[in-house]
Each structure stands twice: as structure tokens, then as C-alpha cells.
N, C-alpha and C positions, 0 to 999 in steps of 0.2 A: 706796488703796494701803497696804500694810503694810510698814513699814520693816524691813530685815533687818540685824541686827548683824554686825560683822566676826567671822569664824570663827577668826581667828588668836588664839593664846593671849595672855593679859595677864600682866605681871610687874612687880615693883618695879624701879625704876632703881637703878644703883649710885651715881650722883653726887647724886641727890636721893631719899633713902630713903623719903620720904613720898609720892612720886609713883608712880602706876601708869600704865603705857603698854602699848599693843598691840605685841607683838613680831612684826614682819613678816619676821624672818630665818627662812628655811626650812632646817631642820636635818634630817640623816638620823635623829637620835634626839633626842627632847625631853629637856631637863635634868630630873634627878630632883628630887623634893621639891616643896613647896608654893611656887609662884612668887609668890604674893601674901602670903607670910608676912612679918611685920615684919623689918626689917633694922636692926642697930645703926648709929648715926651714926658715921662715921669721925672720930676725934679727931686733930688736928694733933699731930705729934710735938714733944715738948719737948727733943729732943736738939739741942744747939747745933751750928751748922754747923762743918764741919771747918776747922781753922786749922793750917797747917803746910806743910812742903815737899810740892809736887805732883810726883809721879814717874810715868812711863809705866807703865800696867798691864802691858803686854807690852813686852819689849825690842825694839821695832820701830824702824825708821828713821823719824824724824819729818818729814823733808823731804829733797829731793834733795841739798842741800849741808849741810855742817856748820854754816855760819853761819845758815841758815834753821832748822835743827833747834834750835840754841841759842836763837834768837829765839822760836820757837814754845814752847819749854819755859819761857822767861822770861815770855811772855804768860800761860801757864797759871797762873803764880803769882799773877797780879794780876786776871784777869778775873772770878773769883768771890771776890776779896778773901781768898783762902786764905792767902797768904804775902806780904802787902804789905811787911813790914819788909825782907825779903831780896829780894823780887821787883822792887820799884821800882828800887833802885839797879842790880840786875842788868840789867834791861831797858834802863835809861837808858844804861849802859855799852856794851851791845851796839849800841844805835842810834847812839851816837857813833862806835863802831868801824866798823860796816859800812854805815851810811847806806843802808838798804834802800829800794828803789823802791816797795814796797807801802805804801799810805797807812794801812791799818788798824793796822799796828804803832804808828804815831804816835797814832792815836785811842785805842788801848788804853792807851798810856802817859799820855795826857792825862786820861783818865777815872780812872785810878789816882791821879794827882796831885791831881785835883779832889776825889776822895774823902778824900784825906789833908790837905785844907785848903790846897792850893797852887794857887789859880786862875790866878795870874799865870804861873807856870811851866807850868801845863797849857796855857795859851794859846799858848805858843811851839810846842808840839808839834801843836796843832790847826792852826796856820799852816803847819807843815811838811806835815801831812796834806793840807791844801787845795792846797798848791803841787804835790803829786803827783797829786791827783785833782780838778782844777779844775771838772770837769763833774759832780761828785757832789753832788746836792742834799742828801743826808743829811749828808755831811761839812761842807758849807757851813752847814747849819743848826746843826750842833754848834759850828762856828766862831763863828757869830753869837751863840749862847747863851753860849759861853765869853767872847766879847768883852763881853757884857752883864755877866756875873758879875765880870769883872775891872774893870768900871767904864768901859770904852772904848765909850761909848754911840754916838758918831758913827760909829766903825768898824762897830759892830754894826748900826746902821741901814743903812749901805751894803751890808753883807753880806746882810742879810735882805731888803732890796729886791730884790737879785739873786735870792735863793732864791725869793721869792714870784712873781717874773717867770718863772723857770724852771719852777716847780711851783705854779701858782695853786690847785690843789686840795689842797695840803698845809696842812691845818687847824692842825697844830702849829706850823708856821712862822709862820702869821698870828698865832697866839697870842703867840709870843715877840716878833714884830715889834710887836704892840700894846703889850706890856710895855715895850719899849725906847722907843717913841714917847711913852708915858705918862710914863716917867721923864725924858724930855726936855721935858716940859710941852707936848706937842703933842696935846692932848686930842681934838680933832676927828679928826686922822689916826689916833690910837689907836683911837677908837671905830669908825672905818671899817675898820681892820684886824681888830678883833674881829668885826665884822659879817661880813666876808668869810670869816673862820674858821668862824663859825657856819653860814654858807651851805654851806661845804664839808663840815662834819660837825656837824649840829645836836645830836648826842648828847654832845658834849664840853662838860660842864657848866662847866668852868673858863672857857671862852670866853664863855659866856653871863653868868657872874658878872663877868668882866672888862669886858664891854660895859656891864653895868648900873651899874658903879661908876666909869666914866669920867666 
């Protein structure tokens, strides 16, 4: 038998300029030019990220109520770290004023505080987030991580035991749990936690390193 090659055109990829692939997209018209010609490698921009007041691009209503709109705009100041100096106190004041039911506002506040080197204060907001979303595995994992960063290892262990029971395939939670157990000098349990994390996601190198060093 004689092998028959694919008749579809080949071209260089945009994300890996040294790679040639067969293009199976059927177009009405083929693109002009030499599809196999060398492409320059894209260089990362040296432009620093924007830092300053974040404002709506269009003067649209950001939420059904004025309180939510103000909270959303305050969150926009901190989630990309664009305006932490003014955004952190603004968001904090709005949370104290309105006590919103949505847990993610408190998570955003906690992450901004953690980035500015205030883990203990961040933990109080993670606790408020968890009280509003007690079934959220993601928020509870963040709470366990925050408790670990604040040095509350016993509380972190309890929280992460709960998370790994709720989500036994959450490799990241097993990793944090292993770190907590290791910090508590529970080496055997820590190794078991890292092992379960590796089983959930064998490609997470940090878990393999953690298991090897326990």
C-alpha cells in the first residue's frame, strides 16, 4: 500500500512560530502569501501595568442598586492591583457600610489585604466570606490557606480536612493540607496528603516535591 499525505495546506502557527501544522479549517478563500514563511517571535511588552483609578469605559449602570455599583467599582480598583492605595480603604468602608450577602466581595478584599502584607486582617474577611458561602469548596480552601499564612495551623487543619472531604479530587487543597500538617510536625499525615494530591493531579510538580521532602 502507498501512504497518501493529507491534502490540506500547512502553515506556521502563531503561538509557536517554529512549528508547522496542517490547517484543517476549510475557508472560502485561502490566505495570501507563503504560509510556511518564517514568522518573528512575539516579544513580551515592557510596558508596565496600569496603576491608577479604574473608571467604567462606558457610563453604564454597573449593578441594579447604587450600593452594588459602588462595591463593584471598588472591587475593580483592587482585583488587578491597579489602585490598591485608594481601593482597599474604599472597599473596606463599603463592606462595613452595606454588609453585602455576596461572598466574593469579601474574598476580593482579603486577597487585596494579603497582597499588601496584612494576612491577619485578610483572614477576618475570608471568615466572613466562608460564613456567607459555607458550601463553597474554593472559598473554604482560600480560608484554610489564609489561616495557614496567619499561623493558625490548628484552624487551618480543620478547614482543610473539611475541604478535602468535600472535594477529594482537589489536588491544590491536598497540597495546602500537606503543608499545614508538615508545619504541625505530622510528617506521616503530610506525606499521605501530598500522595493523595499527586494521585488527583500527577502533573502538579509542587506536590511531588512536597511528598519527596517530607
